Each structure stands twice: as structure tokens, then as C-alpha cells.
C-alpha positions, 0 to 999 in steps of 0.5 A: 488498453483501459483506463484506472479508476477510484475505488475509494478516496477520504481525506488519507489517501486514494485508492485507485485499481489498475488497468495492468490487475494492481491497486494503488494507493497514494496517501495524501501530504496532510496529517492524517485521521486514525480513522480515516487511516484505517477506512483507506486500508480496510478498502484496500483491502476490500478491493483486494478481495473484490478484484483477487489482486495481491499486488499493489503500488502504495506512492507514500512522496507525499505521505508524513511518518506513520505514526506508533499507533498506524505502524502497530495496526500495520503491523499486527491487524491490517497486514496479516488479513491482507495476506490472508484474506486479500491474498496481497503479495508484492508492494512496490513502495515509490518512497516518501521525499521525507527521511522520516518517512522513509525511516518510518516506512523502513520500521513498517517493513522490518517489522512485516518481515516475516508475514510473507509478502514482498515490499520494494522500494522505488524512487520513481513510479515508473520502476516501482510499475513496471516491477509490480506488473512483473511480480508473478502471484502465488496463488 
């Protein structure tokens, strides 16, 4: 079996290409600079387009909560582009250890509900990966 490879990394996190045809986004524990956050997600979108993969495992275990500006940018700009240009359909979220970050993700999922992608949350990585590899892409 092929091994995963790092696609992009900066101070906000790391993007992996997984051998089972999905992306993995690991958020780092440190507070994020907005420029680094946007760069990280821009590279996620580029990888989706390049690979044609519309599935992503998002590991938020160490993540600090999204700021209001980050959440607004994700919902208003990044998610619509990721869905339209990258075919983003399925996000398996390994929930943050911080209750504040969990609430932040819930608010993001509610705000993005009408955009057409599906988020499912998990307490562990194995369950998230299993669900994601079984999710059938609509395109």
C-alpha cells in the first residue's frame, strides 16, 4: 500500500495526501495568523482540484477555536469555492479536545449547512477515516 505524503505545511497546520484518495488536514495547537490560515486552506483547495478528491479528514484535536473572521471567510468564500472548484463533498471531523473549539466547529457546520457538503464528527481518527473511505463521491 502506498504511504501518505505531505502536500503543504505551515505554522497553522499540515495537509496530507492519503493513499485512500482523500486529503487530511491537521490543525496545529498554536494560535493561527490569518495569513497562514488562509494559505493552508488555499493549498487544501489546490490539492482538491489537482487530485479530484472531494473528501477530507480534518483533525481538530489540538485546534484552537476558529475566530469570527476565520469562520466568516470559510463559510462565505472558501467553502463555496471548495465545493464548486474542488468538488468538496465530505468532511470527517475529528473533534477538538477544547470545548470552545468544538462549539466553534458546530457553529461553522450550522452556517455552512446549505452549501451542499456533508460534515460528520468523530471522537477518534479511525472511525473518521472509516466513514470517509466509505463515503461515495457524487461526482
